[in-house]
GUNUMAR-789084 format. One record per residue: x, y, z of N, C-alpha, C, O in turn; residue number from 1. Coordinates in Angstrom, 3 decimals. Last residue first. Example, Ala and Ser with C-alpha at 12.3 -4.5 7.8 and 13.67 -1.06 7.14 Angstrom:
<recs>
[rec [12.850, -2.250, 7.080], [13.670, -1.060, 7.140], [12.900, 0.030, 7.870], [13.409, 1.138, 8.039], 2]
[rec [13.190, -5.690, 7.800], [12.300, -4.500, 7.800], [13.200, -3.300, 7.800], [14.236, -3.319, 8.465], 1]
</recs>
This chain:
<recs>
[rec [84.095, -99.830, -65.082], [84.915, -100.307, -66.205], [84.696, -99.524, -67.450], [85.315, -99.809, -68.476], 192]
[rec [82.821, -99.274, -62.641], [83.675, -98.235, -63.240], [84.519, -98.760, -64.389], [85.578, -98.193, -64.661], 191]
[rec [79.389, -100.378, -62.624], [80.794, -100.544, -62.304], [81.627, -99.535, -63.097], [81.170, -99.008, -64.112], 190]
[rec [76.610, -98.495, -61.580], [77.314, -99.142, -62.685], [78.772, -99.268, -62.282], [79.328, -98.360, -61.664], 189]
[rec [74.008, -98.992, -59.134], [75.230, -98.355, -59.660], [75.724, -99.131, -60.867], [75.310, -100.260, -61.128], 188]
[rec [71.669, -100.299, -58.574], [71.958, -99.072, -57.834], [73.168, -98.321, -58.380], [73.329, -97.131, -58.109], 187]
[rec [70.633, -102.670, -59.439], [70.775, -101.589, -60.424], [71.128, -100.256, -59.784], [70.912, -99.201, -60.381], 186]
[rec [70.309, -104.366, -57.298], [71.301, -104.731, -58.312], [71.526, -103.648, -59.361], [72.511, -103.701, -60.098], 185]
[rec [68.209, -103.121, -55.904], [69.524, -103.254, -55.270], [70.615, -103.509, -56.306], [71.708, -102.949, -56.218], 184]
[rec [66.089, -103.374, -57.637], [66.597, -102.038, -57.341], [67.956, -102.085, -56.654], [68.765, -101.171, -56.817], 183]
[rec [65.867, -106.196, -57.778], [65.876, -105.383, -58.986], [66.461, -103.997, -58.720], [67.258, -103.505, -59.519], 182]
[rec [65.694, -107.141, -55.116], [66.952, -107.273, -55.869], [67.015, -106.398, -57.118], [68.085, -105.911, -57.482], 181]
[rec [63.911, -104.605, -53.215], [63.974, -105.855, -53.976], [65.297, -105.927, -54.725], [65.948, -104.906, -54.947], 180]
[rec [62.720, -102.342, -51.983], [63.624, -103.228, -51.244], [63.679, -104.601, -51.918], [63.511, -105.629, -51.263], 179]
[rec [60.782, -101.085, -53.423], [62.153, -100.588, -53.565], [63.176, -101.470, -52.857], [64.375, -101.351, -53.110], 178]
[rec [58.440, -102.121, -52.572], [58.968, -102.611, -53.853], [60.422, -102.187, -54.029], [61.194, -102.862, -54.710], 177]
[rec [57.737, -100.629, -50.378], [58.323, -101.954, -50.143], [58.916, -102.553, -51.419], [59.802, -103.404, -51.347], 176]
[rec [56.388, -98.402, -51.313], [57.829, -98.288, -51.079], [58.505, -99.627, -50.785], [59.721, -99.747, -50.929], 175]
[rec [53.860, -97.762, -52.256], [54.428, -99.071, -52.585], [55.938, -99.084, -52.345], [56.680, -99.713, -53.099], 174]
[rec [52.606, -95.277, -52.162], [52.406, -96.212, -51.060], [52.921, -97.621, -51.325], [52.471, -98.573, -50.690], 173]
[rec [53.219, -93.414, -54.062], [52.002, -94.183, -54.284], [51.753, -95.239, -53.198], [50.799, -96.010, -53.296], 172]
[rec [55.656, -92.404, -53.184], [54.511, -91.499, -53.288], [53.190, -92.258, -53.418], [52.158, -91.793, -52.936], 171]
[rec [57.261, -94.701, -53.464], [57.012, -94.133, -52.137], [55.756, -93.263, -52.176], [54.893, -93.371, -51.305], 170]
[rec [57.230, -94.985, -56.262], [56.732, -96.068, -55.412], [56.409, -95.550, -54.008], [55.390, -95.927, -53.430], 169]
[rec [58.462, -92.553, -56.959], [57.065, -92.794, -57.333], [56.468, -93.915, -56.489], [55.325, -93.812, -56.045], 168]
[rec [61.051, -92.992, -55.986], [60.255, -91.892, -55.440], [58.766, -92.100, -55.741], [57.915, -91.855, -54.887], 167]
[rec [61.800, -95.151, -57.645], [61.786, -95.295, -56.192], [60.903, -94.225, -55.557], [60.093, -94.530, -54.680], 166]
[rec [61.708, -93.980, -60.179], [60.885, -95.157, -59.860], [60.703, -95.263, -58.349], [59.591, -95.441, -57.852], 165]
[rec [63.687, -92.028, -59.859], [62.301, -91.616, -60.098], [61.335, -92.759, -59.801], [60.264, -92.537, -59.235], 164]
[rec [65.938, -93.641, -59.663], [65.525, -92.868, -58.492], [64.083, -92.378, -58.649], [63.340, -92.321, -57.669], 163]
[rec [65.947, -94.538, -62.311], [65.830, -95.497, -61.215], [65.334, -94.782, -59.960], [64.425, -95.259, -59.281], 162]
[rec [66.479, -92.139, -63.596], [65.172, -92.770, -63.799], [64.917, -93.833, -62.721], [63.782, -94.000, -62.273], 161]
[rec [69.106, -91.808, -62.721], [68.103, -90.794, -62.377], [66.690, -91.368, -62.530], [65.816, -91.114, -61.701], 160]
[rec [70.273, -94.036, -63.886], [70.250, -93.949, -62.428], [69.268, -92.875, -61.953], [68.663, -93.021, -60.891], 159]
[rec [69.973, -93.316, -66.588], [69.307, -94.513, -66.077], [69.205, -94.430, -64.555], [68.150, -94.725, -63.994], 158]
[rec [71.674, -91.098, -66.695], [70.231, -90.893, -66.804], [69.454, -92.112, -66.331], [68.387, -91.967, -65.735], 157]
[rec [74.209, -92.329, -66.380], [73.766, -91.259, -65.478], [72.245, -91.116, -65.501], [71.608, -91.024, -64.452], 156]
[rec [74.213, -94.158, -68.542], [74.352, -94.608, -67.156], [73.828, -93.566, -66.175], [73.088, -93.893, -65.247], 155]
[rec [73.926, -92.445, -70.748], [72.948, -93.509, -70.521], [73.006, -93.976, -69.066], [71.968, -94.168, -68.433], 154]
[rec [76.222, -90.851, -70.533], [74.895, -90.231, -70.407], [73.831, -91.292, -70.116], [72.927, -91.053, -69.315], 153]
[rec [78.200, -92.841, -70.944], [78.196, -92.025, -69.732], [76.817, -91.408, -69.492], [76.307, -91.442, -68.372], 152]
[rec [77.504, -93.941, -73.515], [77.538, -94.756, -72.305], [77.435, -93.919, -71.034], [76.660, -94.254, -70.137], 151]
[rec [75.731, -93.265, -76.128], [76.508, -92.474, -75.180], [76.478, -93.163, -73.814], [75.532, -92.984, -73.047], 150]
[rec [74.279, -94.045, -78.346], [75.321, -94.926, -77.816], [76.257, -94.217, -76.861], [77.444, -94.536, -76.794], 149]
[rec [72.141, -92.615, -79.234], [73.475, -92.127, -79.606], [74.598, -93.061, -79.168], [75.746, -92.885, -79.577], 148]
[rec [70.022, -94.005, -78.092], [70.081, -93.865, -79.553], [71.472, -93.454, -80.019], [71.932, -93.892, -81.074], 147]
[rec [70.633, -93.616, -75.391], [70.627, -94.968, -75.956], [70.750, -94.906, -77.472], [71.505, -95.675, -78.066], 146]
[rec [70.314, -90.855, -75.220], [71.615, -91.455, -74.914], [71.715, -92.863, -75.472], [72.767, -93.262, -75.972], 145]
[rec [67.574, -90.601, -75.843], [68.596, -89.997, -76.700], [69.971, -90.600, -76.480], [70.713, -90.831, -77.434], 144]
[rec [66.439, -91.939, -73.661], [66.161, -92.399, -75.027], [67.213, -91.862, -75.987], [67.693, -92.593, -76.853], 143]
[rec [67.363, -90.274, -71.605], [67.839, -91.655, -71.687], [67.588, -92.219, -73.083], [68.447, -92.911, -73.629], 142]
[rec [65.977, -87.911, -72.296], [67.443, -87.915, -72.180], [67.995, -89.330, -72.292], [68.981, -89.561, -72.993], 141]
[rec [63.320, -88.688, -72.123], [63.890, -88.384, -73.441], [65.413, -88.356, -73.400], [66.066, -88.739, -74.370], 140]
[rec [63.203, -88.998, -69.311], [62.830, -90.082, -70.218], [63.487, -89.880, -71.585], [64.124, -90.784, -72.125], 139]
[rec [63.712, -86.618, -68.060], [64.812, -87.573, -68.177], [64.485, -88.747, -69.092], [65.389, -89.416, -69.593], 138]
[rec [60.853, -85.315, -69.036], [62.232, -84.849, -68.869], [63.287, -85.921, -69.112], [63.715, -86.117, -70.250], 137]
[rec [58.430, -87.829, -68.038], [58.814, -86.555, -68.649], [60.305, -86.312, -68.430], [60.944, -87.060, -67.690], 136]
[rec [57.998, -90.187, -66.653], [57.807, -90.175, -68.106], [58.180, -88.863, -68.791], [58.237, -88.810, -70.019], 135]
[rec [58.569, -89.716, -63.841], [59.206, -90.756, -64.643], [59.146, -90.515, -66.140], [60.163, -90.633, -66.823], 134]
[rec [57.285, -87.674, -62.442], [58.502, -88.258, -61.900], [59.269, -89.138, -62.885], [60.485, -89.286, -62.770], 133]
[rec [55.076, -86.898, -64.020], [55.995, -85.889, -63.483], [57.328, -86.492, -63.055], [58.382, -85.894, -63.276], 132]
[rec [53.874, -89.381, -64.627], [54.354, -88.494, -65.691], [55.373, -87.495, -65.166], [56.410, -87.270, -65.790], 131]
[rec [53.369, -90.414, -62.057], [54.154, -91.172, -63.040], [54.697, -90.272, -64.129], [55.861, -90.392, -64.513], 130]
[rec [51.753, -88.428, -60.844], [53.076, -88.770, -60.309], [53.942, -89.465, -61.353], [55.117, -89.134, -61.510], 129]
[rec [49.473, -88.431, -62.650], [50.249, -87.220, -62.333], [51.650, -87.525, -61.808], [52.628, -86.943, -62.278], 128]
[rec [48.595, -91.245, -62.752], [49.190, -90.553, -63.895], [49.983, -89.309, -63.503], [51.099, -89.143, -63.996], 127]
[rec [47.191, -92.471, -60.793], [48.653, -92.508, -60.673], [49.352, -91.728, -61.787], [50.573, -91.570, -61.761], 126]
[rec [44.568, -92.379, -61.520], [44.954, -91.578, -60.351], [46.468, -91.549, -60.164], [46.980, -90.690, -59.447], 125]
[rec [44.283, -94.242, -63.563], [44.542, -92.839, -63.923], [44.911, -91.954, -62.740], [45.503, -90.892, -62.927], 124]
[rec [44.888, -97.159, -64.095], [44.931, -96.478, -62.797], [45.263, -94.999, -63.024], [46.369, -94.550, -62.724], 123]
[rec [44.698, -97.818, -66.766], [43.949, -98.606, -65.798], [43.883, -97.939, -64.427], [42.922, -98.139, -63.684], 122]
[rec [46.413, -96.009, -67.914], [45.032, -96.030, -68.390], [44.160, -96.749, -67.365], [43.023, -96.347, -67.119], 121]
[rec [48.764, -96.793, -66.689], [48.146, -95.525, -66.266], [46.712, -95.400, -66.767], [45.884, -94.758, -66.121], 120]
[rec [49.294, -99.139, -68.095], [49.067, -99.188, -66.646], [48.363, -97.922, -66.171], [47.460, -97.989, -65.337], 119]
[rec [49.721, -98.015, -70.611], [48.600, -98.936, -70.419], [48.270, -99.036, -68.929], [47.100, -99.019, -68.547], 118]
[rec [52.066, -96.576, -70.049], [50.843, -95.843, -70.385], [49.606, -96.728, -70.293], [48.536, -96.239, -69.930], 117]
[rec [53.850, -98.681, -69.666], [53.558, -97.765, -68.563], [52.256, -97.018, -68.832], [51.437, -96.851, -67.928], 116]
[rec [54.019, -99.721, -72.209], [53.400, -100.528, -71.157], [53.013, -99.645, -69.973], [51.967, -99.845, -69.356], 115]
[rec [55.400, -97.600, -73.453], [54.075, -98.014, -73.921], [53.327, -98.796, -72.845], [52.144, -98.557, -72.602], 114]
[rec [57.813, -97.580, -71.993], [56.926, -96.406, -71.968], [55.507, -96.778, -72.397], [54.531, -96.334, -71.791], 113]
[rec [58.835, -100.068, -72.717], [58.533, -99.790, -71.323], [57.575, -98.598, -71.207], [56.639, -98.623, -70.409], 112]
[rec [59.398, -99.725, -75.402], [58.305, -100.624, -75.008], [57.873, -100.363, -73.569], [56.687, -100.430, -73.245], 111]
[rec [61.630, -97.986, -75.159], [60.408, -97.563, -75.849], [59.209, -98.416, -75.464], [58.122, -97.890, -75.227], 110]
[rec [63.404, -99.648, -73.771], [63.018, -98.360, -73.191], [61.743, -97.839, -73.841], [60.869, -97.309, -73.155], 109]
[rec [63.769, -101.793, -75.521], [63.073, -102.016, -74.249], [62.615, -100.700, -73.623], [61.549, -100.646, -73.010], 108]
[rec [65.099, -100.367, -77.628], [63.886, -101.151, -77.866], [63.103, -101.315, -76.563], [61.911, -101.011, -76.510], 107]
[rec [67.349, -99.329, -76.366], [66.349, -98.409, -76.925], [65.026, -99.134, -77.165], [63.956, -98.572, -76.930], 106]
[rec [68.658, -101.761, -75.730], [68.252, -100.826, -74.687], [67.170, -99.879, -75.168], [66.185, -99.646, -74.468], 105]
[rec [69.136, -102.746, -78.311], [68.284, -103.494, -77.383], [67.789, -102.586, -76.262], [66.617, -102.646, -75.890], 104]
[rec [70.849, -100.734, -79.278], [69.571, -101.006, -79.955], [68.618, -101.762, -79.035], [67.427, -101.454, -78.984], 103]
[rec [73.056, -100.901, -77.530], [72.216, -99.702, -77.562], [70.868, -99.943, -78.222], [69.853, -99.412, -77.772], 102]
[rec [74.713, -102.575, -75.669], [73.808, -103.034, -76.723], [72.715, -101.973, -76.855], [71.602, -102.137, -76.354], 101]
[rec [76.512, -102.412, -73.599], [76.563, -101.427, -74.679], [75.822, -101.924, -75.916], [76.255, -101.717, -77.050], 100]
[rec [76.143, -103.910, -71.410], [76.681, -104.601, -72.582], [76.928, -103.665, -73.765], [77.476, -104.067, -74.791], 99]
[rec [75.007, -101.990, -69.703], [76.247, -102.671, -69.322], [76.937, -103.296, -70.539], [78.157, -103.219, -70.680], 98]
[rec [72.718, -101.460, -71.223], [73.702, -100.391, -71.003], [75.039, -101.006, -70.599], [76.088, -100.593, -71.095], 97]
[rec [71.463, -103.933, -71.018], [71.852, -103.444, -72.344], [72.874, -102.313, -72.234], [73.788, -102.216, -73.053], 96]
[rec [70.897, -103.998, -68.288], [71.857, -104.942, -68.847], [72.343, -104.491, -70.225], [73.518, -104.658, -70.552], 95]
[rec [68.990, -101.896, -68.192], [70.211, -101.845, -67.381], [71.282, -102.760, -67.980], [72.429, -102.351, -68.158], 94]
[rec [67.034, -102.988, -69.864], [67.701, -101.727, -70.236], [69.011, -101.602, -69.474], [70.034, -101.238, -70.055], 93]
[rec [66.289, -105.208, -68.353], [66.877, -105.410, -69.675], [67.601, -104.148, -70.158], [68.657, -104.236, -70.785], 92]
[rec [65.139, -104.022, -66.119], [66.357, -104.810, -65.950], [67.067, -105.039, -67.287], [68.296, -105.062, -67.347], 91]
[rec [62.937, -102.861, -67.481], [63.873, -102.020, -66.734], [65.204, -102.749, -66.565], [66.266, -102.186, -66.830], 90]
[rec [61.584, -105.150, -68.308], [62.211, -104.290, -69.317], [63.224, -103.335, -68.679], [64.256, -103.037, -69.280], 89]
[rec [60.729, -106.113, -65.778], [61.541, -106.939, -66.676], [62.286, -106.051, -67.674], [63.495, -106.199, -67.853], 88]
[rec [59.184, -103.946, -64.870], [60.361, -104.397, -64.123], [61.290, -105.226, -64.987], [62.508, -105.058, -64.932], 87]
[rec [57.188, -103.968, -66.814], [58.049, -102.794, -66.687], [59.325, -103.175, -65.945], [60.420, -102.776, -66.341], 86]
[rec [55.966, -106.402, -66.209], [56.652, -106.233, -67.493], [57.595, -105.030, -67.468], [58.681, -105.080, -68.044], 85]
[rec [54.970, -105.744, -63.671], [55.877, -106.889, -63.812], [56.667, -106.750, -65.120], [57.881, -106.952, -65.143], 84]
[rec [53.282, -103.678, -64.368], [54.456, -103.372, -63.550], [55.455, -104.521, -63.583], [56.663, -104.290, -63.529], 83]
[rec [51.349, -105.106, -65.827], [52.162, -104.093, -66.496], [53.415, -103.777, -65.679], [54.497, -103.625, -66.246], 82]
[rec [50.295, -106.723, -63.798], [50.940, -107.330, -64.967], [51.826, -106.327, -65.693], [52.929, -106.665, -66.125], 81]
[rec [49.305, -104.740, -61.943], [50.320, -105.723, -61.556], [51.021, -106.355, -62.752], [52.242, -106.510, -62.724], 80]
[rec [47.344, -102.895, -62.227], [48.607, -102.622, -62.918], [49.669, -103.681, -62.643], [50.814, -103.531, -63.068], 79]
[rec [44.523, -104.898, -62.350], [45.051, -103.557, -62.113], [46.330, -103.363, -62.893], [46.383, -103.640, -64.091], 78]
[rec [42.794, -106.956, -64.816], [43.346, -106.599, -63.515], [43.766, -105.147, -63.403], [43.422, -104.299, -64.226], 77]
[rec [41.823, -108.407, -66.909], [42.910, -107.456, -67.182], [43.554, -106.961, -65.892], [44.727, -106.589, -65.883], 76]
[rec [39.758, -109.811, -65.588], [40.878, -110.532, -66.185], [42.083, -109.604, -66.412], [43.222, -109.981, -66.138], 75]
[rec [38.045, -107.708, -64.941], [38.619, -108.533, -63.875], [39.864, -109.238, -64.400], [40.901, -109.260, -63.736], 74]
[rec [37.463, -106.877, -67.534], [38.130, -105.953, -66.626], [38.750, -106.697, -65.444], [39.846, -106.359, -64.998], 73]
[rec [36.156, -109.125, -68.481], [37.411, -108.703, -69.110], [38.184, -107.757, -68.206], [39.410, -107.827, -68.120], 72]
[rec [33.912, -109.040, -66.823], [34.846, -110.163, -66.734], [36.184, -109.818, -67.374], [37.234, -110.189, -66.851], 71]
[rec [32.734, -106.691, -67.746], [33.110, -106.804, -66.332], [34.140, -107.916, -66.159], [35.123, -107.754, -65.436], 70]
[rec [32.215, -107.423, -70.394], [33.195, -106.366, -70.127], [33.638, -106.379, -68.665], [34.803, -106.106, -68.376], 69]
[rec [30.264, -109.387, -69.873], [31.505, -109.736, -70.574], [32.583, -108.690, -70.302], [33.730, -109.034, -70.015], 68]
[rec [28.269, -107.868, -68.668], [28.945, -108.895, -67.881], [30.245, -109.318, -68.551], [31.232, -109.583, -67.864], 67]
[rec [27.602, -106.269, -70.880], [28.025, -105.646, -69.622], [28.789, -106.645, -68.762], [29.829, -106.314, -68.192], 66]
[rec [26.766, -108.166, -72.778], [28.049, -107.475, -72.953], [28.515, -106.776, -71.684], [29.718, -106.699, -71.438], 65]
[rec [25.368, -111.014, -70.965], [25.315, -109.857, -71.866], [26.686, -109.184, -71.937], [27.630, -109.579, -71.253], 64]
[rec [25.891, -113.520, -69.687], [24.537, -113.159, -70.094], [24.506, -112.019, -71.118], [23.698, -112.055, -72.045], 63]
[rec [28.687, -115.507, -70.766], [28.104, -114.445, -69.938], [26.779, -113.998, -70.539], [26.572, -114.086, -71.749], 62]
[rec [29.896, -117.206, -72.515], [28.751, -117.707, -71.773], [28.094, -116.667, -70.881], [27.043, -116.932, -70.298], 61]
[rec [32.138, -115.879, -73.398], [30.981, -115.951, -74.293], [29.726, -116.463, -73.591], [28.612, -116.180, -74.031], 60]
[rec [33.783, -116.283, -71.095], [33.444, -114.950, -71.572], [32.182, -114.984, -72.432], [31.260, -114.199, -72.212], 59]
[rec [33.965, -118.983, -70.575], [33.887, -118.055, -69.448], [33.487, -116.654, -69.865], [32.910, -115.913, -69.070], 58]
[rec [33.625, -121.546, -71.754], [33.139, -120.332, -72.427], [32.936, -119.233, -71.371], [31.865, -118.631, -71.291], 57]
[rec [34.092, -123.679, -70.197], [35.267, -123.011, -70.767], [34.888, -121.750, -71.540], [35.761, -120.977, -71.933], 56]
[rec [31.485, -123.047, -67.764], [32.164, -123.852, -68.773], [33.417, -123.111, -69.226], [33.752, -122.050, -68.699], 55]
[rec [28.695, -123.089, -65.512], [30.057, -122.671, -65.829], [30.700, -123.628, -66.841], [30.496, -124.841, -66.790], 54]
[rec [25.420, -123.203, -67.083], [26.395, -123.650, -66.074], [27.798, -123.185, -66.469], [28.051, -122.916, -67.643], 53]
[rec [23.879, -120.107, -68.218], [24.359, -121.478, -68.414], [25.231, -121.902, -67.236], [25.721, -121.061, -66.483], 52]
[rec [23.476, -117.475, -67.548], [22.328, -118.369, -67.482], [22.744, -119.833, -67.564], [22.050, -120.706, -67.043], 51]
[rec [25.320, -115.147, -65.628], [25.338, -116.199, -66.642], [24.139, -117.114, -66.448], [23.816, -117.488, -65.321], 50]
[rec [25.721, -113.499, -63.473], [25.886, -112.920, -64.808], [25.833, -113.936, -65.925], [26.247, -113.647, -67.047], 49]
[rec [25.587, -114.956, -61.177], [24.488, -114.022, -61.449], [24.549, -113.476, -62.868], [23.533, -113.037, -63.407], 48]
[rec [28.028, -116.264, -61.191], [26.808, -117.049, -61.425], [25.637, -116.153, -61.765], [24.776, -116.535, -62.558], 47]
[rec [29.706, -114.053, -60.595], [29.830, -114.783, -61.856], [28.561, -115.579, -62.169], [28.082, -115.560, -63.303], 46]
[rec [29.653, -112.669, -58.147], [28.705, -112.319, -59.191], [28.801, -113.104, -60.487], [28.031, -112.837, -61.409], 45]
[rec [33.085, -112.571, -57.089], [31.646, -112.427, -56.826], [30.866, -112.168, -58.115], [31.363, -111.530, -59.043], 44]
[rec [35.571, -114.758, -56.935], [35.078, -113.681, -57.791], [33.564, -113.632, -57.652], [32.860, -114.556, -58.059], 43]
[rec [36.162, -116.907, -55.276], [36.937, -115.686, -55.117], [36.508, -114.529, -56.008], [37.025, -113.421, -55.860], 42]
[rec [34.863, -119.190, -55.908], [34.247, -118.361, -54.869], [34.969, -117.025, -54.708], [34.445, -116.110, -54.072], 41]
[rec [34.512, -119.968, -59.364], [35.363, -119.803, -58.176], [34.695, -118.873, -57.172], [34.046, -117.896, -57.545], 40]
[rec [31.710, -121.927, -60.461], [32.492, -120.697, -60.503], [33.366, -120.611, -59.263], [32.994, -121.132, -58.212], 39]
[rec [32.006, -125.410, -61.307], [31.396, -124.305, -60.567], [32.295, -123.085, -60.717], [33.475, -123.194, -61.052], 38]
[rec [31.336, -128.670, -62.609], [32.000, -127.368, -62.698], [31.253, -126.359, -61.848], [30.035, -126.436, -61.687], 37]
[rec [30.895, -131.516, -60.424], [30.463, -130.610, -61.492], [31.235, -129.289, -61.450], [31.715, -128.859, -60.402], 36]
[rec [33.586, -133.840, -59.785], [32.528, -132.935, -59.314], [32.112, -132.020, -60.457], [32.902, -131.776, -61.369], 35]
[rec [35.715, -135.228, -60.416], [34.495, -135.651, -61.103], [33.318, -134.798, -60.641], [32.183, -135.016, -61.065], 34]
[rec [38.971, -133.801, -60.971], [37.770, -134.029, -60.176], [36.627, -134.528, -61.050], [36.584, -134.280, -62.256], 33]
[rec [42.150, -135.096, -61.469], [41.017, -134.393, -62.055], [39.744, -134.779, -61.322], [39.485, -135.959, -61.088], 32]
[rec [44.166, -135.007, -58.485], [43.641, -135.698, -59.661], [42.418, -134.943, -60.173], [41.740, -134.244, -59.419], 31]
[rec [45.093, -133.977, -56.151], [45.127, -133.094, -57.315], [44.661, -133.778, -58.594], [44.749, -133.194, -59.674], 30]
[rec [44.845, -135.971, -54.270], [44.211, -134.684, -53.988], [44.175, -133.789, -55.214], [43.307, -132.922, -55.312], 29]
[rec [46.423, -137.985, -55.243], [44.983, -138.188, -55.213], [44.257, -136.860, -55.027], [43.172, -136.658, -55.573], 28]
[rec [48.965, -136.852, -54.855], [48.479, -137.089, -56.217], [46.963, -137.277, -56.229], [46.288, -136.780, -57.130], 27]
[rec [49.734, -136.840, -52.238], [49.137, -135.606, -52.753], [48.552, -135.809, -54.139], [47.715, -135.014, -54.568], 26]
[rec [51.064, -139.213, -51.814], [49.677, -139.089, -51.394], [48.982, -137.845, -51.923], [47.756, -137.820, -52.037], 25]
[rec [53.722, -139.803, -52.342], [52.858, -139.420, -53.457], [51.394, -139.270, -53.084], [50.549, -139.205, -53.976], 24]
[rec [55.776, -140.521, -50.609], [54.567, -141.327, -50.655], [53.612, -140.963, -51.771], [52.752, -141.773, -52.115], 23]
[rec [57.761, -138.491, -51.095], [57.174, -138.741, -49.770], [55.818, -139.439, -49.881], [54.830, -138.983, -49.303], 22]
[rec [58.571, -137.855, -53.642], [59.196, -138.997, -52.982], [58.572, -139.337, -51.635], [58.852, -140.405, -51.092], 21]
[rec [57.152, -135.609, -54.445], [57.083, -136.810, -55.268], [57.630, -138.039, -54.553], [57.194, -139.155, -54.832], 20]
[rec [57.868, -133.750, -52.475], [56.469, -134.159, -52.625], [56.352, -135.453, -53.414], [55.531, -136.308, -53.079], 19]
[rec [60.608, -133.500, -53.006], [60.149, -133.998, -51.715], [58.716, -134.509, -51.816], [58.394, -135.579, -51.300], 18]
[rec [60.509, -132.363, -55.552], [61.152, -133.664, -55.361], [60.682, -134.298, -54.055], [60.393, -135.494, -54.007], 17]
[rec [59.279, -129.934, -54.885], [58.629, -130.840, -55.815], [59.193, -132.245, -55.659], [58.437, -133.217, -55.636], 16]
[rec [61.232, -128.836, -53.191], [59.893, -129.120, -52.675], [59.138, -130.083, -53.581], [58.428, -130.961, -53.090], 15]
[rec [63.440, -128.605, -54.997], [63.538, -129.408, -53.781], [62.154, -129.796, -53.275], [61.919, -130.963, -52.961], 14]
[rec [62.401, -126.817, -56.877], [62.795, -128.163, -57.298], [62.861, -129.086, -56.090], [62.391, -130.222, -56.149], 13]
[rec [62.096, -124.560, -55.184], [60.938, -125.155, -55.862], [61.237, -126.584, -56.303], [60.405, -127.471, -56.118], 12]
[rec [64.758, -124.069, -54.479], [63.778, -124.391, -53.444], [62.548, -125.057, -54.056], [62.020, -126.018, -53.495], 11]
[rec [65.871, -123.411, -56.957], [66.360, -124.592, -56.239], [65.354, -125.019, -55.170], [65.127, -126.214, -54.980], 10]
[rec [64.466, -121.022, -57.456], [64.329, -122.163, -58.351], [64.758, -123.446, -57.653], [64.071, -124.463, -57.752], 9]
[rec [65.420, -119.451, -55.307], [63.997, -119.709, -55.448], [63.768, -120.925, -56.332], [62.952, -121.782, -55.992], 8]
[rec [68.158, -119.397, -55.904], [67.709, -119.975, -54.641], [66.232, -120.330, -54.725], [65.827, -121.398, -54.264], 7]
[rec [68.089, -118.059, -58.371], [68.634, -119.411, -58.283], [68.136, -120.102, -57.015], [67.737, -121.266, -57.057], 6]
[rec [67.092, -115.571, -57.645], [66.314, -116.397, -58.559], [66.786, -117.844, -58.492], [65.968, -118.763, -58.551], 5]
[rec [69.213, -114.721, -56.013], [67.871, -114.857, -55.443], [67.001, -115.742, -56.328], [66.252, -116.576, -55.821], 4]
[rec [71.358, -114.601, -57.817], [71.399, -115.569, -56.719], [70.015, -115.774, -56.107], [69.677, -116.893, -55.719], 3]
[rec [70.344, -114.455, -61.279], [70.716, -113.833, -60.008], [70.647, -114.875, -58.897], [69.968, -115.894, -59.021], 2]
[rec [71.834, -115.991, -64.007], [70.709, -116.001, -63.105], [71.157, -115.377, -61.792], [72.210, -115.719, -61.256], 1]
</recs>
């Protein structure tokens, strides 16, 4: 576990322990409510798109398919879930290269591309940069290096793809993402 993840986990455990030992007054605030169900105020138009009161049938209770598809689109969101998965798989590829677990690296590298394309389907305005900077050229080089078990080529190309991620984040106005442990911890490979 990285030190940042450990600190975050420890902080969460500490806060939960503190809440449980400081009188437990918060328990009444989070007990199941007896108030009637209602739509969340954070999503506009839900009540307008449904004839029935709100229920667990959040999708089937919608008035028509247009409203169902609108709700599915809200549920699917932008690219945040895909980018979270891309980040996870990116770290897994890095670790697989360190461990010389070529099959695992190739598996995650292929899945990462598929997830990336789903993200681009949702945000097509990002496709030109993503394809030019990330999904073309070096993509195949890294896939080939992983398939061949070529450690030197895999390390070199991974670092080029890392730089492509960073450049794409800057181009798309998300350069703050580059200042995270994921990119700091994958900046180089040790010389072993």
